[in-house]
C-alpha positions in Angstrom: 0.0 0.0 0.0 2.8 2.4 0.9 4.6 1.6 -2.4 1.4 2.4 -4.3 1.1 5.7 -2.5 4.7 6.6 -3.2 4.2 5.7 -6.9 1.0 7.8 -7.0 2.7 10.8 -5.3 5.7 10.5 -7.7 3.4 10.4 -10.7 1.6 13.5 -9.5 4.8 15.3 -9.0 6.0 14.5 -12.5 2.7 15.6 -14.0 3.1 19.0 -12.2 6.6 19.3 -13.5 5.4 18.6 -17.1 2.6 21.2 -16.7 5.1 23.8 -15.4 7.5 23.0 -18.3 4.7 23.4 -20.8 3.7 26.7 -19.3 7.3 27.9 -19.4 7.6 26.9 -23.1 4.3 28.8 -23.8 5.6 31.9 -21.9 8.9 31.8 -23.7 7.3 31.4 -27.1 4.9 34.3 -26.4 7.8 36.4 -25.2 10.0 35.6 -28.2 7.1 36.5 -30.6 6.4 39.7 -28.7 10.1 40.7 -28.8 10.1 40.3 -32.6 6.9 42.4 -33.1 7.2 46.0 -34.3 4.6 48.7 -34.1 3.9 51.9 -35.9 1.6 54.1 -33.8 0.4 57.7 -33.8 1.5 59.8 -30.9 0.6 63.5 -30.6 0.9 64.4 -34.3 3.8 62.1 -34.9 4.3 58.4 -35.9 6.5 56.5 -33.5 8.2 53.1 -34.0 7.9 50.7 -31.0 9.2 47.2 -30.3 8.0 44.5 -28.0 9.7 43.5 -24.8 11.1 40.0 -24.3 8.0 39.3 -22.2 4.6 37.9 -23.2 3.3 41.5 -23.5 4.5 45.1 -23.4 6.4 47.4 -25.8 8.5 50.5 -25.8 9.7 53.2 -28.2 12.6 51.7 -30.2 16.0 52.9 -29.3 19.4 52.1 -30.8 23.0 53.2 -30.9 23.2 52.7 -34.6 23.0 56.1 -36.3 21.4 54.8 -39.5 18.7 52.9 -37.6 18.1 55.9 -35.3 17.5 58.1 -38.3 15.2 55.6 -40.0 13.1 55.0 -36.9 13.0 58.4 -35.2 9.5 59.8 -34.6 8.0 61.2 -37.9 6.2 64.5 -37.8 3.1 64.2 -39.9 2.5 66.8 -42.8 0.1 69.5 -41.8 -3.5 68.5 -42.2 -2.7 64.8 -42.6 -4.6 62.4 -40.3 -2.4 59.8 -38.6 -2.8 56.3 -40.0 -4.2 53.7 -37.6 -1.8 51.8 -35.4 -0.2 48.8 -37.1 1.9 45.8 -35.9 4.4 43.8 -37.9 6.0 40.4 -37.5 9.4 41.5 -38.8 11.4 44.6 -39.6 11.0 44.2 -43.4 7.2 44.6 -43.1 7.7 47.7 -41.0 10.1 49.2 -43.5 7.8 48.6 -46.4 4.8 50.2 -44.6 7.0 53.2 -43.6 8.2 53.6 -47.1 4.7 53.7 -48.5 3.9 56.6 -46.1 7.1 58.5 -46.6 7.1 58.2 -50.4 3.5 59.3 -50.7 4.1 62.4 -48.6 7.4 63.2 -50.5 5.7 62.8 -53.8 2.9 65.3 -52.8 5.4 67.8 -51.4 7.8 67.6 -54.4 5.0 67.9 -56.9 3.6 71.0 -55.2 6.4 73.3 -56.4 6.3 75.0 -53.0 9.9 75.6 -51.8 9.0 75.0 -48.2 7.2 71.8 -49.0 10.1 70.8 -51.2 12.5 70.8 -48.2 10.1 68.6 -46.3 9.7 66.2 -49.2 13.4 65.9 -49.6 13.7 65.0 -45.8 11.1 62.3 -46.3 13.1 60.8 -49.2 16.3 60.9 -47.0 14.4 58.9 -44.3 13.1 56.4 -46.9 16.7 55.8 -48.1 17.6 54.5 -44.6 15.0 51.8 -44.6 16.9 48.5 -45.3 13.9 46.2 -45.7 12.0 47.8 -48.6 11.0 45.6 -51.5 12.6 45.6 -54.9 9.6 47.4 -56.4 9.9 50.1 -53.7 13.6 50.5 -54.4 12.8 51.2 -58.1 10.1 53.7 -57.0 12.6 55.4 -54.7 15.1 55.7 -57.5 12.4 57.4 -59.7 11.4 59.7 -56.9 15.0 60.6 -56.2 15.4 61.5 -59.9 12.4 63.7 -59.7 13.6 65.4 -56.6 17.1 65.8 -58.1 15.8 68.4 -60.6 14.5 70.6 -57.8 17.6 70.0 -55.6 19.7 71.1 -58.6 17.6 74.3 -58.9 18.2 75.0 -55.2 22.0 74.5 -55.6 22.0 76.8 -58.7 20.2 79.5 -56.7 22.8 79.1 -53.9 25.6 79.3 -56.5 24.1 82.4 -58.0 24.1 84.1 -54.6 27.6 83.1 -53.9 28.8 84.2 -57.3 27.2 87.5 -56.7 29.0 87.9 -53.4 32.3 86.8 -55.1 31.7 89.4 -57.8 31.2 92.2 -55.2 34.4 91.2 -53.4 36.4 91.0 -56.6 35.1 94.4 -57.6 36.4 95.9 -54.4 39.8 94.2 -54.8 40.0 95.3 -58.5 39.5 99.0 -57.4 42.0 98.8 -54.6 45.8 99.3 -54.6 46.3 95.6 -53.8 49.0 93.7 -55.6 46.2 91.4 -56.8 44.1 94.2 -58.3 44.8 93.2 -61.8 44.2 89.5 -61.1 40.9 90.4 -59.4 39.9 92.4 -62.5 40.6 89.5 -64.8 38.8 87.0 -62.5 35.9 89.3 -62.1 35.1 89.0 -65.9 34.9 85.2 -65.6 32.9 85.3 -62.4 30.4 87.8 -63.9 30.0 85.6 -66.9 29.4 82.5 -64.8 26.9 84.4 -62.6 25.0 85.6 -65.7 24.9 82.1 -67.1 23.5 80.7 -63.9 20.9 83.4 -63.6 19.8 82.9 -67.2 19.5 79.2 -66.7 17.3 79.7 -63.6 15.1 82.2 -65.5 14.6 79.8 -68.4 13.8 76.9 -66.0 11.3 78.9 -64.1 9.7 80.1 -67.3 9.3 76.5 -68.6 7.7 75.5 -65.3 5.1 78.3 -65.7 4.2 77.2 -69.2 1.2 74.8 -69.4 2.1 71.3 -70.2 5.9 71.9 -69.9 6.3 70.5 -66.4 7.1 66.8 -66.2 4.6 64.8 -64.0 5.8 63.4 -60.7 6.6 59.6 -60.9 3.7 57.3 -60.1 4.1 54.7 -57.4 5.0 51.2 -58.5 2.1 48.9 -57.7 2.7 46.4 -54.8 3.3 42.7 -55.5 0.0 40.8 -56.1 1.2 37.4 -54.9 -0.4 37.9 -51.5 2.7 39.1 -49.7 5.4 41.8 -49.8 8.6 41.2 -51.6 11.4 40.0 -49.4 13.7 42.6 -48.0 17.5 42.4 -48.4 19.3 39.5 -46.9 20.4 40.1 -43.3 17.5 42.5 -42.3 17.1 42.4 -38.5 14.1 40.7 -37.2 
């Protein structure tokens, strides 16, 4: 009788050990899944990236010492008048990057296509952010290249405007030097002719570009987004994307 009781007690103890081991496995699996989950959530006019704890539940704003990742996942200020998208969760970083790209590229396309200088600056900042997303699909990479090409025209205009201002300043300084008794007065006078010619060429190029943009039908349309894959899932991100 005593042997049967000992066997019964030992069997109950083993059963409890098995239950506890199964519970521990369930908790670990839930924690591991939560730690791999990313979130994109609205927060006071911004979008913030969050990542789950190594616990069955809970999350925090994503933080990293990697400068590239920090720039890619820093809080995003929404364009004025834009309603924040609903909160989303993602099973891996590639899915997060692809969702972020769709938002950033859409806002950048609108800002760049507006022709407004202040919106252009914001659109270029969105493109810079998109270029730091490592998990975008191949179709999105092609779309980003087209969008960068479109923005390059406007960036070149801004650089040309800056160069015109700097050439104007250089012309003024060379004029002062040419009229002085400096040993470089003659050199300044000769250089002034070349600088004035370069300044006039830059100004004429800007005027012609601005005139073309004001003419109906002369402005090239902004690139259209590449349609997403239709195979029921996003294209795979680059090898080695963090999960």
